C-alpha positions, 0 to 999 in steps of 0.5 A: 593267956592260962596255956595249961600243962602240954597234957592238958592242952593235948587232951583238951583240944579234942573235945569230947572224944577221948584219947582212946577213942582216936588211938584205939591203944597206941603202944605200938609203932604205926605199920605201912598199911594200917587198916583203913579208917572211915570211909570218906564217902560214907555217912556219919552221926557227926558229919551228917547230911552234906548235900549234893554237888562236887562238896557232898562229903566235905562239909566242914571238918567230916569226922574223917578229917577229923579222926586223922587230924587227932591221930596226928595230935595224939602221937599215933604217927611219932614212929614211922615205918621206914621212908623206902618199904621195899618195892616202894618208888618215892616220888620227888618234887621241887615243891609240896605245899601242905594244904589245899585251902586258898594259902596253898593254892595261891602259892602254887600259882605264884611258885609256877608263875616265878619258875615258868611252869618247870618246876614240879609241885605237890599239894597235899590236902586232907579233905576230900576236895580243895578249898579249905574253910572256903568251900560250898554247901549245894541243896536240891529242893524241889527242883531248884538248886541252892549255893550256900557258903561253909565259911569263907564268905564275902568281897569287895570287888578290886577296881579292874586296874587293881595291883593286888592278887585278888585284883589279878585274878579278878583279870585272869579268871574273867570274874565281873565286876559289877553283879546282878544278883536275884531280882525281887517280885515288884508286887511284893512288899519291899524288903532289904536283903543282905548280899552275904552273911556278915552284913545282918550282923550287929556292928556292919550294915545291919542298918541297910537290912530289914532284920526281925529282932526277938525279945524275950522275957529273959532280956526284960520283956513283958512277954516275948515279942518280934519287932524289926529294924531296931536301930530306926527309932534309937531302940525306942521298940525294945525292953532295953532300960533307958539307960542302956538304950543311950549307951548302945546309941553312944557305942553305935555313933562312936560317940566316947571311943578313945585310942581309935587311931593307935592300934598299939595302945588298943593291942594292949588292953582287952577289948571288954576293958576297952568298951567299959573302963576306957570308953564308959560304956554300959556292960549292957553293950558289951553283952549286946554286941558279944555274940559278934566277937565270939563269932568273928573273934572266937572268944568272949570280949574280956579275952581278945584284944581291943585292936581287934574289937574295934574292926567289928564295928564298921561305919559304911554305905558300901555293903559287900558281896558273896559268891553263891557258894561264898569264897569257894569261887576263889578256890576253884578259879585258882585250881582251875588255874593250876589243873588243865581241864578241870571244868570240862564246862569251861572256864567262864565265871558262870561255869566256874560259879557252877560247873561240875570238877573233873576228880580225875584231873586233880592229880593228873601228871603235870606241873601242879598236882593235887592230891585229896584225902591225903593227911600229912604225918610228919615233915622234916629235913633230911637227917633233921639237917636243915643244910641238906636242902632235902625235906622228907614228907610222909601222909596218910592215905587209904589206910596207908603212909606213903612217903615223898620228898622235895627240895622245899615244902611251904606248910599252908596249913594252921599253926594248930597242926603244923606244930606237930606235923613238923618234927624237926621245929626250931624251939623258938618256933615251938614257943611262938606256936605256944603263944596261940590259941585257936576257937571253934566255929559253926555254920549250918546251912538250913534249906528252906521250901519257904520263908514266908515266916520271915516275910511276915516279920518284914525281915529277911534276917533274924537277930536274937539275944544269946543267952548261952542256950540259944543256938548261934544269934542271928540267921539270914537269907541272901540275895544272892548273885546270878549266872546266866547258869545259877538265877533261883527265884527270890520269893517267900514262897520258893526255896531259899538257904537260911544260914546260920553262924555260930561261935561257941564261947564262955565268957569268964575264962581264958581264950585258951580255955574258951577255945577248948571249951568250945571245940569240946562242945561242937565236937561231942554233939552229933548232927542228930543233936545239932538238927533237933536244936535248930528245929526245936528252935526255929519252931519255938521263934517262928510258929507265931508266923506260920513256921512249921519246921515238918513241913518247912525244912528240906534238909540241913547241913553242919559246917563245922571248924574246930580251929575255925578263929586264931583268937588275938588275945593282947599282944597278938599284934605287937607283942608284950614286955618289948618281945615280938609277937609270935606271928612273925617269929613263926612267919620266918619259917626254917631251913627249906620250910616255909611258914604260910599261915592266914592266921599270921595277920590275925582273922584268917581271910582271903586276903591273909591266905593270898599274902602268905601264899604268895610271900611263902612261894618267893621265899621258896622260888628264891632258894632254888 
């Protein structure tokens, strides 16, 4: 996979910020209370505007979170002060969970159920609020509150009797199975909306959404132009050559597909080889579909398993929904079950979606506590001996190193940080983690005062051809689920959120190199630069439809995720050369440390998060 040297990897992951920037010299051991870092409540030119509400200082990986994680990665905490500084009482728990994303919250829920709520559990997380990538952005635009996803979004409602984690959560939290969405004024021309931020993308349900496609001269157009719903008349209005059109249509219809029912065979080749060599599609198909592959898979088609790429072309008449703030609602429901009184406004579906959190309840005494802004820097068995039955945990918070001990630990984090934090990791797990590479993603929510420009284009979503210089490749406005407490108007002259999902990939490089280079771009670009890029690109594309960024944009929130995607290279699922895949080795954990990464299923999503959180909780409960 082109792993490179260990030193190159360590320096490359951090992107444009240098080792010296983060360490500021690390020749001496860290003290128990070093000088505090960035104020988690501040605004800087990396994090930028974070919106309002519970998540106002938690838009993606902010600079304080990023800096703290890179200090772990770069060895600042390799030498720690004694575990028992004078006058410090060491907290003890039955279980410590590292990470308060959906995996960690589900693990805590399952553990509490298995132990009857008689055991003490502490969740430590490095962000200001729980949820991981399942968090939300909130705007207030001209008196209208708007919610959008930071990352994770979309779901299919389970059946009422579904024997699944998501089915149980729906029943326990009173989440409805049928939803009402924003109403559309019958006096306006009829438009088709996506209910989430994926259905409008190529290969999913875009034929059921009104999508305006932008073609430039670089795409073969005589002059730049917009046209909507290009699949309606078999690409006749596109500048593609007849040969390209024919190949694209064959691809979308599934004609010529091979090994569709043989996932093991698909896992042995890259997606580009599959499309062009095995199926016989033209390179234009790869180029057209590559932005979706680069976003959801993290890398270009020539570096990802064909088994994963096959899942990016769906044929379904059923459109998925998204909660207003994406899958933040799932985290809020789980946290409310763990922490009594977390939502003073009640625990109804509507209140859970919209109500404010009481942060003083998170770390209050009780069977489960959630401690935010706590970056775990070291996890190891007492005496580096798994048989000791005790795990020592150190974390950095408010500029100080604190210690806790536990009878067991669940690492509900990503593998990229776990391999640095767990200090007595066995060689076989180290080797397994070396098989993993990760790619970044960027989600931008643009709060608009109106979206009349899209209405003029007869569309609710836009798609353009990614030539390597554009910000993303698509954006859309959802027809959102509404509740008694959340029902913003849906009208082209009223505020709405336009959401961009953007991958950062470089065709022709190895998976690891693409991930490292993408992070470099993501982390070395200031908020102001990204803001200018979005505003200028929207002005260039939509000016002819009457768009004016100075008049029509109210605010922009960036959500940067440095390791958003585990890259599913060939062999990721089933291994290669007779060797088991690294994900199976990692999932075994060791000693009193259980490993629960959502990525062990491949794409990080709530299904994998719930599955591995539950598995790890059951493992831990069986030890006790």
